[in-house]
C-alpha positions as CSV (number, residue, x, y, z in Angstrom):
1,M,-9.0,-15.7,10.2
2,A,-7.5,-13.1,7.8
3,E,-9.8,-11.6,5.2
4,H,-8.7,-10.4,1.8
5,T,-9.9,-7.3,0.0
6,S,-9.0,-6.0,-3.5
7,S,-9.8,-3.0,-5.7
8,S,-8.5,-1.4,-8.9
9,I,-8.2,2.1,-10.4
10,T,-7.0,3.5,-13.7
11,I,-4.4,6.2,-13.5
12,E,-3.4,8.6,-16.3
13,A,0.3,7.8,-16.3
14,A,2.7,5.1,-17.4
15,P,3.5,2.3,-14.9
16,A,7.0,3.7,-14.2
17,E,5.5,7.0,-13.0
18,V,3.0,5.2,-10.8
19,M,5.7,2.9,-9.3
20,N,7.9,5.9,-8.6
21,V,5.2,7.3,-6.3
22,I,4.5,3.9,-4.7
23,A,8.3,3.5,-4.0
24,D,8.6,7.0,-2.4
25,F,7.8,6.0,1.2
26,A,8.9,9.3,2.7
27,R,6.0,11.0,1.0
28,Y,3.3,8.5,2.0
29,P,2.0,10.8,4.8
30,E,1.3,13.4,2.1
31,W,-1.1,11.3,0.0
32,T,-2.2,8.1,1.8
33,G,-4.2,9.6,4.6
34,E,-3.7,6.6,7.0
35,V,0.1,6.6,7.0
36,K,1.2,9.3,9.5
37,E,4.9,8.4,9.4
38,A,7.1,6.2,7.1
39,E,10.8,5.3,7.6
40,V,12.8,3.1,5.3
41,L,14.9,0.8,7.6
42,E,16.6,-1.3,4.9
43,T,17.1,-1.1,1.1
44,D,18.2,-3.6,-1.5
45,A,21.1,-3.2,-3.9
46,A,18.9,-1.2,-6.3
47,G,18.1,1.2,-3.6
48,R,14.5,0.0,-3.2
49,A,13.0,-0.3,0.2
50,E,13.1,-3.8,1.7
51,K,11.9,-3.0,5.2
52,V,9.8,0.0,6.2
53,R,8.4,1.2,9.5
54,L,4.9,2.8,9.2
55,L,2.8,4.6,11.7
56,L,-0.8,3.8,10.6
57,D,-4.1,5.5,11.7
58,A,-7.0,4.0,9.8
59,G,-9.8,4.6,12.3
60,A,-10.5,1.1,13.6
61,I,-6.9,0.1,13.0
62,R,-4.0,2.2,14.6
63,D,-0.6,0.7,14.7
64,D,3.2,1.2,14.5
65,H,4.4,-1.7,12.4
66,T,7.2,-2.8,10.1
67,L,6.7,-4.3,6.7
68,A,9.0,-6.3,4.4
69,Y,8.7,-5.4,0.7
70,T,9.4,-7.6,-2.3
71,W,9.8,-6.0,-5.7
72,T,8.8,-8.1,-8.8
73,G,10.1,-6.4,-11.9
74,D,8.9,-2.9,-12.4
75,H,5.1,-3.6,-12.2
76,E,4.6,-5.3,-8.8
77,V,5.5,-4.7,-5.2
78,S,4.2,-6.9,-2.3
79,W,4.6,-6.7,1.4
80,T,4.2,-8.8,4.5
81,L,4.1,-7.9,8.2
82,V,7.4,-8.2,10.1
83,K,6.3,-6.9,13.5
84,S,3.3,-5.0,14.9
85,Q,1.7,-4.0,18.1
86,M,-1.8,-5.0,17.2
87,L,-1.7,-6.8,13.9
88,R,-1.3,-10.5,13.2
89,A,-1.2,-10.0,9.4
90,L,-0.9,-7.0,7.1
91,D,0.0,-8.4,3.7
92,G,-0.7,-6.8,0.4
93,S,0.4,-5.8,-3.1
94,Y,0.2,-3.2,-5.8
95,R,0.1,-4.7,-9.3
96,L,0.4,-2.3,-12.3
97,A,-0.7,-3.1,-15.8
98,P,-0.3,-0.7,-18.7
99,T,-3.5,-0.1,-20.7
100,A,-3.6,-0.7,-24.5
101,D,-2.9,3.0,-25.2
102,G,0.2,2.9,-23.1
103,E,-0.7,6.2,-21.4
104,H,-2.7,4.8,-18.5
105,T,-2.1,2.2,-15.8
106,E,-4.5,-0.2,-14.2
107,V,-3.5,-0.4,-10.5
108,T,-4.8,-3.3,-8.4
109,Y,-4.3,-3.1,-4.7
110,Q,-4.8,-6.2,-2.6
111,L,-4.8,-6.2,1.2
112,T,-5.2,-8.8,3.9
113,V,-5.5,-7.6,7.5
114,D,-5.8,-9.6,10.7
115,V,-5.7,-8.1,14.1
116,K,-4.6,-9.6,17.4
117,I,-7.6,-8.3,19.3
118,P,-11.1,-9.8,18.7
119,M,-12.9,-7.8,15.9
120,L,-15.9,-8.6,13.8
121,G,-14.9,-9.7,10.3
122,M,-17.3,-7.1,8.9
123,I,-15.4,-4.3,10.7
124,K,-12.0,-5.7,9.5
125,R,-13.2,-5.8,5.9
126,K,-14.6,-2.3,6.2
127,A,-11.2,-1.0,7.5
128,E,-9.5,-2.8,4.6
129,K,-11.9,-1.3,2.1
130,V,-11.3,2.2,3.6
131,I,-7.5,1.8,3.5
132,I,-7.6,0.5,-0.1
133,D,-10.1,3.1,-1.5
134,R,-8.2,6.0,0.1
135,A,-4.8,4.7,-0.9
136,L,-5.9,4.2,-4.6
137,A,-7.6,7.6,-4.7
138,G,-4.6,9.3,-3.1
139,L,-2.2,7.5,-5.4
140,K,-4.2,8.6,-8.5
141,T,-4.3,12.2,-7.3
142,R,-0.6,12.2,-6.4
143,V,0.6,10.6,-9.6
144,E,-1.7,12.7,-11.9
145,S,-0.7,16.0,-10.0
146,T,3.0,15.4,-10.6
147,K,2.6,15.1,-14.4
């Protein structure tokens, strides 16, 4: 059974700046920690990634997989697993919400992981939490350092 984990962080930047970093898959290995390689396989008419191959190393979860991305306006991107060596599911999203001052963005990252091999739910949730926490911290550092 797939488990769901979610977390949020506030970033000192407008949503467009945050989304620009999220959409720049080629640079993921520089700030995510777990993504060792990223290759955009297909793009949509607007030039946004629709299918991306990622080489992931998150400790308990190591995989070479492909994700399909769906862009909803300028404030949300979600993904679903297309193919994987060891994952049954890897679905998630980034949702961006501007704060009242318009100078910050609340970023919520949701992730659902299910592996093909037997693994305790507690270990899967811990891996999800590690992926999310590192990704949000890396995203915050990356966005704020480019200002």
